[in-house]
N, CA and C of each residue as an Amber inpcrd file, in Angstrom:
protein
   267
  15.9670000   2.3560000   9.3820000  16.5070000   3.7150000   9.1430000
  15.3480000   4.6280000   9.9270000  15.6270000   5.2560000  10.2200000
  14.6130000   6.4280000  11.2540000  13.7250000   7.0380000  10.3720000
  14.0300000   7.1650000   8.9140000  12.9310000   8.0230000   8.4360000
  12.0630000   6.8590000   7.8510000  12.1130000   5.6250000   7.4470000
  11.1670000   4.8020000   7.1550000  10.6470000   4.3480000   8.1810000
  11.1310000   4.4320000   9.3070000  10.1180000   4.0260000  10.8540000
   9.4080000   5.1210000  11.2360000   9.7230000   6.4400000  11.0940000
   8.9560000   7.5720000  11.2640000   7.8260000   7.8250000  10.3360000
   7.5050000   7.2200000   9.1060000   6.6240000   7.1170000   8.0920000
   5.7940000   5.5930000   8.6230000   6.4330000   4.8670000   9.2840000
   5.7250000   3.6360000   9.3010000   5.9840000   2.6180000   8.1800000
   6.4990000   2.5980000   7.1400000   6.6400000   2.0760000   6.0470000
   7.9170000   0.9210000   6.5840000   6.9830000  -0.2380000   5.9320000
   7.8960000  -1.6040000   6.2600000   8.7770000  -1.3470000   5.4020000
   9.9390000  -2.2520000   5.4950000  11.0430000  -2.4650000   4.6800000
  10.6730000  -3.0130000   3.4270000   9.7070000  -4.0460000   3.3620000
   9.5080000  -4.6720000   2.0700000   8.7950000  -3.4420000   0.9350000
   8.2750000  -2.7940000   1.9450000   7.1740000  -1.6640000   1.0810000
   7.9410000  -0.4630000   0.4800000   9.2460000  -0.0700000   1.1800000
  10.3040000   0.7690000   0.6670000  11.1730000  -0.0070000  -0.2250000
  11.1090000  -1.2830000  -0.2740000  12.0510000  -1.8500000  -1.2560000
  11.3520000  -1.5740000  -2.7370000  10.0910000  -2.0950000  -2.5900000
   9.1080000  -2.2350000  -3.5270000   9.0880000  -0.6520000  -4.4000000
   8.8580000  -0.0360000  -3.3360000   8.9510000   1.5800000  -4.0800000
  10.1200000   2.1800000  -4.5690000  11.3480000   1.6020000  -4.0170000
  12.1930000   2.2210000  -4.6540000  13.0770000   1.5080000  -5.5750000
  12.1320000   0.2370000  -5.8970000  12.6810000  -0.3620000  -7.0860000
  14.1130000  -1.9270000  -6.4600000  14.3870000  -1.7150000  -5.2680000
  15.6600000  -2.5220000  -4.8050000  14.9840000  -3.9790000  -4.2370000
  15.8470000  -4.4780000  -4.1970000  15.4680000  -5.6880000  -2.8230000
  15.2370000  -5.5350000  -1.5750000  14.8620000  -6.2980000  -0.7160000
  14.7640000  -6.0870000   0.4860000  16.2520000  -6.0700000   0.9280000
  16.6290000  -6.9340000   0.5770000  17.9680000  -7.3030000   1.3140000
  19.0850000  -5.9370000   1.0610000  18.6700000  -5.4830000  -0.1040000
  19.6550000  -4.1520000   0.1370000  19.2840000  -2.9900000   0.8340000
  17.7720000  -2.7850000   0.8930000  17.3960000  -2.1480000   2.3220000
  17.8880000  -2.4270000   3.5760000  17.6320000  -3.7240000   3.7320000
  18.0790000  -4.4830000   5.0710000  19.9350000  -3.9950000   5.2090000
  20.2480000  -4.5490000   4.4180000  21.8510000  -4.0630000   4.5490000
  22.2610000  -2.5750000   4.6300000  21.1040000  -1.3230000   4.0270000
  21.4680000  -0.0160000   4.4430000  21.2900000   0.1120000   5.7410000
  20.2720000  -0.4110000   6.1970000  19.6540000  -0.2430000   7.5950000
  20.6040000  -0.5620000   8.2970000  21.7940000  -1.8150000   8.3600000
  22.6050000  -2.5550000   9.3820000  23.9280000  -2.1090000   9.0240000
  24.1510000  -0.6780000   7.9870000  25.1870000  -0.3360000   8.0530000
  26.2890000  -1.3200000   7.1020000  25.4450000  -2.2290000   6.3050000
  26.3010000  -3.3380000   5.3890000  26.7090000  -3.0570000   4.2390000
  26.0670000  -2.0180000   3.6770000  26.2840000  -1.1690000   2.4470000
  25.6170000   0.0880000   2.1820000  26.7310000   0.8040000   1.7350000
  26.4410000   2.2940000   1.5370000  25.6290000   2.5820000   0.3560000
  25.0150000   3.6270000   0.7870000  23.6900000   4.1390000  -0.4490000
  24.3430000   5.0330000  -1.0920000  23.9690000   4.8860000  -2.4570000
  24.3800000   5.8550000  -3.3850000  23.7840000   7.1930000  -3.5000000
  24.3360000   7.7020000  -4.1430000  23.5660000   9.1120000  -3.9230000
  22.0220000   9.3880000  -4.8490000  21.9850000   8.4630000  -5.6360000
  20.5290000   8.7010000  -6.3480000  19.6240000   7.8150000  -5.4090000
  20.2770000   7.0170000  -4.6250000  19.6970000   5.9820000  -4.1570000
  18.9650000   6.9620000  -2.7830000  19.8000000   7.9050000  -2.0340000
  19.4150000   8.6450000  -0.6520000  18.2020000   9.6210000  -1.1710000
  18.5260000  10.2590000  -2.4920000  17.7020000  11.4330000  -2.8570000
  16.5800000  10.5510000  -3.2300000  16.1080000   9.4360000  -3.9800000
  15.0820000   8.8760000  -3.7320000  14.6420000   8.1650000  -2.8800000
  15.3670000   8.0400000  -1.7150000  14.1880000   7.5850000  -0.4730000
  13.8130000   8.6160000   0.4000000  14.5310000  10.1330000  -0.0990000
  13.9220000  11.2490000   0.5040000  12.7680000  11.4760000  -0.0880000
  12.7510000  11.5220000  -1.5860000  11.2500000  11.3760000  -2.1550000
  10.3410000  10.7360000  -1.7070000  10.4940000   9.1950000  -1.9140000
   9.8440000   8.2120000  -1.4180000   9.0440000   8.4910000   0.3790000
   9.9790000   8.9750000   0.9580000   9.3470000   9.0030000   2.4070000
   9.1100000  10.9430000   2.4860000   9.2070000  11.6090000   1.8220000
   8.8420000  12.8450000   1.8380000   9.5570000  13.6670000   3.0680000
  10.9580000  13.1640000   3.3590000  12.0590000  13.7300000   4.3100000
  13.0300000  14.3820000   3.6690000  13.7090000  15.6020000   4.1690000
  15.0340000  16.3310000   3.6590000  15.9950000  15.0300000   3.5290000
  16.8410000  15.4810000   2.7740000  18.2060000  14.7420000   2.9310000
  18.9290000  14.9220000   3.9110000  18.7370000  16.3450000   4.7030000
  19.4970000  15.8880000   5.4810000  19.3490000  15.1120000   6.9440000
  17.6930000  14.7840000   6.6620000  17.2840000  13.9000000   7.7760000
  17.8580000  12.5820000   7.6580000  18.1070000  12.2120000   6.2920000
  18.2270000  10.8440000   5.9340000  19.7490000  10.6920000   6.4120000
  20.5800000  11.7770000   5.8550000  21.6770000  11.6760000   5.8960000
  22.3960000  11.3090000   7.3820000  22.1180000  12.5980000   8.3060000
  22.4350000  12.9690000   9.7160000  21.5610000  13.1710000  10.1580000
  20.4040000  12.6950000  10.1030000  19.2970000  12.7180000  11.1710000
  19.3610000  14.1040000  11.5730000  19.2070000  15.1370000  10.8740000
  19.0340000  16.4580000  11.2920000  17.4230000  16.6560000  11.1100000
  16.5830000  17.1270000  11.6750000  14.8400000  17.5760000  12.0210000
  14.8620000  18.5740000  11.6340000  13.8860000  19.0850000  10.5910000
  13.8880000  20.1810000  10.6010000  12.3200000  20.5870000   9.8590000
  11.3960000  21.7430000   9.8280000  10.4460000  21.8860000   9.6490000
   9.7790000  21.7250000   8.2160000  10.9750000  20.9550000   7.2970000
  10.2580000  20.4340000   6.0260000  10.0650000  18.9880000   6.1330000
  10.1220000  18.5430000   7.0850000   9.3840000  17.1190000   7.5620000
   7.8890000  17.1120000   7.2920000   7.1850000  18.2510000   7.6080000
   5.9560000  17.9910000   7.3700000   5.3650000  18.9230000   6.1750000
   5.3940000  18.6270000   5.1860000   5.0790000  19.6310000   3.8820000
   3.8290000  19.4370000   3.6680000   3.3270000  20.8920000   3.1320000
   2.0380000  21.1760000   2.7430000   1.8750000  20.3420000   1.4080000
   0.4910000  20.5770000   0.6620000   0.3770000  19.5810000  -0.6120000
   1.0510000  20.3620000  -1.4140000   1.4830000  21.8010000  -1.4690000
   2.3430000  21.8160000  -2.6570000   3.5010000  21.5340000  -2.9180000
   4.2260000  21.4710000  -1.7910000   5.5560000  20.6550000  -1.6890000
   5.7300000  19.4400000  -1.7050000   4.3800000  18.7280000  -1.5290000
   4.3110000  17.2870000  -1.6240000   4.0880000  17.0550000  -3.3120000
   3.3260000  17.5710000  -3.8970000   3.1040000  17.9550000  -5.2240000
   4.7020000  17.8260000  -5.8220000   5.2940000  19.0940000  -5.6010000
   6.5230000  19.4160000  -6.2670000   7.5750000  18.2290000  -6.1040000
   7.3440000  17.6520000  -4.6740000   8.1080000  16.5150000  -4.6770000
   8.2840000  15.4070000  -5.3950000   6.7490000  14.6380000  -5.6430000
   5.8580000  13.8640000  -6.3660000   6.6960000  14.0260000  -7.9650000
   6.5120000  15.5210000  -8.1450000   6.7150000  15.4240000  -9.7720000
   8.5440000  15.0540000 -10.0900000   9.1010000  15.1220000  -8.8730000
  10.8610000  15.3170000  -9.0750000  10.7060000  13.4190000  -8.6400000
  10.0000000  12.9720000  -7.8090000   9.9070000  11.5790000  -7.8620000
   9.7190000  10.9750000  -9.4430000   8.9810000  11.3240000  -9.9140000
   8.5310000  10.6500000 -11.2040000   9.4850000  10.6420000 -12.0150000
  10.1900000  11.7450000 -12.1240000  11.3780000  12.1850000 -13.0960000
  12.2480000  11.4350000 -12.4640000  13.0530000  11.1720000 -11.1900000
  13.8790000  10.4880000 -10.9160000  13.8930000   9.0660000 -10.9650000
  12.6390000   8.5300000 -10.6410000  12.0470000   7.1710000 -11.2720000
  12.0780000   6.7090000 -12.9780000  12.0170000   7.7410000 -13.5310000
  12.0030000   7.6040000 -15.0150000  13.5810000   7.4440000 -15.3580000
  14.2370000   8.3100000 -14.9240000  15.7660000   7.9850000 -14.9160000
  16.3180000   6.9420000 -14.6560000  15.8480000   6.1470000 -13.4840000
  16.0150000   5.4590000 -12.8280000  15.5730000   3.6390000 -13.3330000
  14.3650000   4.2750000 -14.3010000  13.7760000   2.9830000 -15.0270000
  12.9840000   2.4940000 -14.3590000  12.3480000   3.0610000 -13.1220000
  11.4730000   2.0560000 -12.2510000   9.9620000   2.4180000 -12.7010000
   9.4150000   1.8060000 -12.8070000   7.9160000   1.7660000 -13.3180000
   6.8880000   2.0750000 -12.0810000   6.8970000   1.5220000 -11.2200000
   5.8310000   1.3910000  -9.8700000   5.9620000   3.2560000  -9.6280000
   5.2150000   3.7780000  -9.0690000   5.3540000   5.0210000  -7.9270000
   4.8710000   4.4720000  -6.7410000
């Protein structure tokens, strides 16, 4: 996944951050499993990249966010993680 590599995040750490298995992340990256919408949103929040970048590979100015936007995204991620019943941030 380009977004994960862009951030220098190992697969195992991404899996842990999302509360999914390493096998699931590997399957996404190899195209063996489709991501659910909620998973795409969680990945965008975790990696701090817009959904267009994850879904279509479109790079925009939003990738480098300032502190305010990062704070907003962190709050959104926390809410999303609560809905998904994930405990670690």
